N, C-alpha and C positions, 0 to 999 in steps of 0.2 A: 332661715339663714343657713342652718346646717346642711339642708338639702342642696342649696345653691353652691356652698363651698365644696361639697362632695362632688357635685357635677363638674365644677371647675377643676378639681384635682384629677378626676378621671380624664377630662379633656386634655389637660396638660400632659398626663402620662401617655395618652394616645399620640399627641404631637411629638413628644420625645421619642416614642417608639418608631413613628414614621420617619423622623429625621435620622435615627440610627440605621433603619433599613435602607434609606436613600443613600446614606454615606457608605454603607457596605456595598451597595450596588455600584456606586461610582468607583470604589476601590477595585472591585472585580473587573469592571470595564477598563480601568487604567492598567491593570495587570495584563489583561488580554492584549491591549494595544501595545504595551511594552514588549511582550513576547513576540508579537508580529514584527515590530520594528527591529528587534534584536535578530530574528531569523533572517529578515531581508538584508540586514547589514552584513551578516555573515556571508550570505549568498553573493552580495555585491563585491566583497573583498576577496573571496576565494579565487576568482579568475585572475585577479591582479597578482595574486601570490603564486598560483600554479603555472600560469602561461606567460611567464616573463623570462627573458634571456639577457644576461648582462645588464640588468636593470633597464632594458628597453623592451617593454612588452609589445607583442604584435597587436597593434591597435585595431586592425580590421578583424582579426579573429575574435578579439575580446568584444568588439562591437556586435558581432554576430551572436556571441553567447548572451550578451545583455539583451539583445533583441528577442532571442528565444525565451529568455527568463521573463521578460516583460509580457510576452504573449501568454506564457503559461500562468503567470500571476493573474493576468486578466481573466483567463479561463477559470482559475480557482475561485477568485472573488465573485465573479458573476454567478457561478454555480452556488457558492456558499451563501451569498446574501440575497439572491433573487430567484434563480431557477428552483433550487431545492425547497425553500420555504413556500414559494408561490405555487409550485406544481407538485413536487414529490410528496410534501407533507400534507397536501390537500387531496391525496388519493388520485392524482392525475398522472399516473405513471407513464402512460403512452405519450402524453403531451410532453412530459419531462424528457424522456429519452429522445424523442424527435427533436426537441429544442436544443438539448445538449449536443446531439450529433450535428445538427445544422450549425450551431455555434462553433464547434470544432472545425468544420469545413471552412467556414468564413475566416477563422483565425489562421488556418493552414494557407489559404490563398493570400491573406494579408502578410503572413510570414514570407511566402514565396515572392510576393511583389517587393517587399522591403529588401529581401536579399538580392533581387534583380537590380534594384537601385544601387545597393552597395557594390555589386559586381561591375557596374558601369563606371565606377570611380577610376581615375587615372592610376592610382596605386594598385588596385586589383587587376586592371588591364595589363599593367607591367608584370605583375606576378604570373598572370596567365601566359604571357609570352615566354617568360622564363621556364614555366612548367611545360609548355608545348615542345621546347627544345629537348627536354630530357624524359618525356613521358614514355617514349619507346623503350627506354632502358629499364623501366619499372616492370617487374615480372608479374606481380599480383595487383593488377589494376582492375577495379570493378567495371564491368561493361556499361552498366547503367547506374551511376552513383545516385541519381535523383530518387530511384526506388528505395534505396537504403534510407535516405533522408525522410522520405514519406512515411516508411514504416516506423522509423524512429520517432517522428513527430506524433503520429497517432497512438503509438504504444505509450509514449510518455503522457500524452493528453488523457488517455483512458485511465492510466494510473493516478494522475492528479485528480481527475473527476471522482474516481472511487475513493481517494483519500479525503476529498472534500465531503462526500456523502457520509463516510464513516465519522469524520470529525464533527460534522453538523448533527449527526444522529446522537453521538455521545454527549454533545452540549445540550441537545434537546432532552435527552434522558435525564441528565443532571438537573436541568431546570424543572422538569416535571416532578422529579423526586423531591426537589426542594419545595416546590409549591404544595406537593402532597403533604410533606412534613409540616409546613407552615399551616396548612388547612387543618391537619390533625391537632396541631398545637392550639390553634384558635378554637376548635371545637372543644378541646380539653379545658382551655381557660374559661370558655362559656359555661361548660357543664359545672366546673368548679365554682364559678361565680354564682350560678343558679343554686347549687347545693349550699354554699356559704350563706347566701341570702335567705335560704329556707331556715337556717339556724336562728336568725334574728327575730322574726315574728314568733316562732315557737318559744324561744328563750324569753322574750319580753312578756308573752302571754302568761307563762307560768310565774314569772317574777311579779308581775302586777297582781296576780291572784293572791300571792303571798302578802303583798303590801296591803291589799284590800282587807285581808283577814286581820291585819294588825291595827287598822285604823280604829275599829270599835273597841279593841282590847287595850291598846297602849298607844296613845297619840304621840308621846315622846319618841317611842321606838319607831313609829310610822314615819315621823319626820326624818329620823336618822336613816331609815331604810330608803326614803326618797333621795337623800343625799348620796348614799351608796349607789343607787340606781343611776343617778346622773353620771357618776364616774364610769359605770359600766357602759352607759350609752355613748359616752365620749370615746371609749375604746372601740366600741362596735362601729361607730360612724367614721372614725378617722384612722386609728391605728390599724385595724384589721383590713382596711381598704388599700393598704400600701403593698399588697402582695404578701411577702413573708414578714414576720415580726420577730423581735428578739425574745429569747426564752425568758429572760427576766421580766419583760413586759407582760408576757402571757401568764407567768406565775403571779405577778401582781394583780392581774385581772381575776385570776382564780381566787386569790386571797380576798379581794373585795366581794366577790360573789359569796364566798363561804361566810364572811362577816355579816353579810346581808341575811343569809339563811339562818345564822345562829340566833338571830333576834326572836325567832319563833320556836326555838328548841326548849325542851323542858329538861329537868334533871334526870329523867329516865333515858335520855339519849346520850350515848357515849360517842364523842366525836374526837377522832385522832387524825391529825393532819401532819404529814411529814414532807415538807418541801425543802430542798437542799439550800443551804446558806451559801455555799461556794460551788460554782460550776462554770463550765465553759459557756459563755453567753452566745450561743449559736443562733442562727436564723432557723425558724420553723414556720410552717403554715399556721395561721391563727385559728383559734376556736376548735382545735382537735379534741381536747380533753373535757371541755366544759359540758358537753351532752352527757357524759358518764357521771360527772359530779351532780349535774342537775337531776339526772335519773335517780341517783342515790338519795338525794334529799326529798325527792317526790315520792319515792316508794319505800324508802328505808326507815321511815320514822313512824313510831307508834306512840300515841299519847296515853295508852292504857298500860302497855307492857314495856319492859326494858328493850331497847333497840340500840343499834350502833352503826356508825359510818367510819370507815377507815380509808384514807387517801394517802398514797405514797408515790413520790417521783424520784427517780435516780437518773442523773444526766451526766454525760461526758461528751467529748468531741466526736465519738464514734456512734453512740446510740442513746436513745432515751427509753426508759422503762417506766410505765405508768401502771399503777395497781389501785383498784378501787373495789372495796367490799362493803356491803351493807346488809343488814337484816331485812327481812321482808315484813314491812309494817302492814301490808295488805295482802290479800290472797294472791297466790301464784298466777292464777288465770288473769287477774286484773293487771298484773305487771306485764305479762306478755301482750295484753291487748293495748295498753296505754303507752308503752315505752318504745314502740316500733319506729316512730318517725325520726327521732333524734339518733337512735342507734343505727338504723339503716342508712341514714344520711352520712354518718361518720364512716361506715363501712365502704360506701361508694367513694368518698373523698380519699380514704386511705388507698383504695385500689387504684385510683387515678394518680395520686401524688407519689406513692411509693410501691409501684408494682414489684411484687416478689421481694420486697425489702422490709416487710413488717410481719409481725406475728400477733394476731388478735385472738384471744380466747375469752369467751363469755360463757360462764357456767351458772346454773341455777339449780338449787335443791329445795327441799321443803322449808328451809329457814334462812338461806343465804343466797345473795346474788353477788357474783364476783366478775371483775373485768381485769384481764391482763393484756397489756399492749406494749410491745417492744418494737421500736422503729430503728432500723439501721440507716445512718446518715451518710 
């Protein structure tokens, strides 16, 4: 039942994550659409504002401006949505430049034909007749005005095409960077999940060994140990799978584990635990400190000689300091050989979760093993 519930929780978290990503993507698309509409609205109203006289705008002149604007907008969007992604981004540069050039020429002739239709209107014909009467009086009259219009059209078209390429390139770069960061984040989450899942079997293996040793010695304590273990399992299966956990919950988990371990301690073991009573209940990754505590109980206890374990946590809103010291109940070489899995696991998790924001010092001499960990939040 626990496995089924855990799977359901993970599936619900994935669905919520996908919904959030879809919502953010819709917001980005809506923002882009709004910016495009705003830009074209400005372009639409500027001619009405600039080319008006006595509140009676020159309709023919404005019609030509809107025609040219429509032509260039068509050029921009065909490039932006079709030619660039279909050809240029697929390494077909020659095909792209030929297609873009051909499309410019087609639009030029379309613009010329549309202007011809406008010029045949009665209003324009009347304006031409008035112009022909006074054209000899104009000193600076271009001999071939159509050439200027042609140069102007293609120069503007090339600028718009270049702008479209640059804009599309920047959008593509942003999307690639975002995908790359999301991929890195997914890989990081997968690696963290793998490392965290490694803690569970390693932790339960050692805990069950301790309970097994209690069964033959003290049945009452063994039953109590099993009850404590059930609390620990509940935390491992549910609380630690929610991503981060509250510091208070993590401290309660460590208290339960220490209570479980105390059942097999003798009078020769001095245990000093200092957990804060008042602290900022911040969010932290689960199961960061328990491997050090587990290591202390595993290697710091001697049943023949006096031994000690000291655990201390200091926490505030800015950082957490964890200190754990224990005597070496067994030989130094055995400690190095048997404590590698849990400690290396924690080192990897810290490096992934808090890059350059933590200080971990592990020291060992002939009689003492000590851990100092400070995390900047």
